[in-house]
C-alpha positions as CSV (number, residue, x, y, z in Angstrom):
1,M,12.6,14.3,8.2
2,V,13.9,11.0,9.9
3,K,11.3,8.4,10.4
4,Q,12.4,5.8,13.0
5,I,11.4,1.6,11.5
6,K,11.4,-1.3,13.6
7,I,13.3,-4.0,11.9
8,I,13.2,-7.7,12.0
9,V,16.3,-9.7,11.3
10,E,16.0,-13.2,10.7
11,K,19.2,-15.7,11.0
12,H,18.9,-18.8,8.5
13,P,21.5,-21.5,7.9
14,D,22.3,-19.6,4.2
15,G,22.2,-15.9,5.7
16,Y,20.1,-13.3,7.1
17,V,16.8,-11.7,6.2
18,A,15.3,-8.8,7.0
19,Y,11.9,-6.4,7.1
20,P,10.4,-3.3,8.5
21,L,7.1,-3.5,10.6
22,G,4.5,-0.9,9.8
23,L,4.7,-0.1,6.2
24,K,2.3,-0.8,3.4
25,G,3.7,-3.2,1.0
26,V,6.1,-6.2,1.2
27,V,9.9,-5.0,1.8
28,V,12.5,-7.7,2.2
29,G,16.1,-7.1,2.8
30,E,19.1,-10.3,2.5
31,G,22.9,-10.8,3.2
32,D,25.5,-12.9,4.2
33,T,25.8,-11.0,7.6
34,Y,23.7,-9.5,9.9
35,E,25.2,-6.1,8.6
36,E,24.6,-6.6,5.3
37,A,21.1,-7.8,5.5
38,F,20.5,-4.6,7.6
39,T,22.2,-2.1,5.0
40,D,20.0,-3.8,2.1
41,I,16.7,-3.5,4.3
42,K,17.7,0.0,5.0
43,S,18.3,0.9,0.9
44,A,15.0,-1.2,0.4
45,I,13.0,1.0,2.4
46,Q,14.3,4.1,1.0
47,F,13.5,3.1,-2.4
48,H,10.0,1.9,-1.6
49,V,9.3,5.4,0.0
50,E,10.7,7.1,-3.4
51,T,8.6,4.5,-5.5
52,F,5.3,4.9,-3.8
53,G,5.6,8.1,-1.4
54,C,5.2,8.6,2.1
55,E,2.1,7.2,2.2
56,V,3.7,3.7,2.8
57,L,4.8,4.9,6.2
58,E,1.5,3.9,8.5
59,A,2.1,7.2,10.6
60,D,-1.8,6.8,12.0
61,A,-0.9,3.3,13.6
62,P,2.9,3.4,14.9
63,V,4.4,0.1,15.7
64,L,4.5,0.0,19.4
65,E,5.8,-3.5,20.0
66,A,6.8,-6.7,17.9
67,F,5.9,-10.3,19.4
68,I,7.0,-13.8,18.1
69,A,4.5,-16.1,18.2
70,E,3.9,-20.0,16.8
71,T,1.3,-21.7,15.5
72,G,0.9,-25.2,13.9
73,V,-0.2,-25.7,10.3
74,S,-1.5,-29.0,8.8
75,V,0.8,-30.1,6.0
């Protein structure tokens, strides 16, 4: 079975960071290029599912859309 998962990939000055939406737990991938980060997150997701089981896939509430918002915080 293949489960489609939405992935966010962020470009930073020192590389790329990727993370999935709709998984229980924290899963992060990284790389010097977009492709490296994407490959890393795919591997990390597979490891996460193998380690914790299919329950980490939130089948009851699939992510339909993702939005980027901004807020201020006191520092």
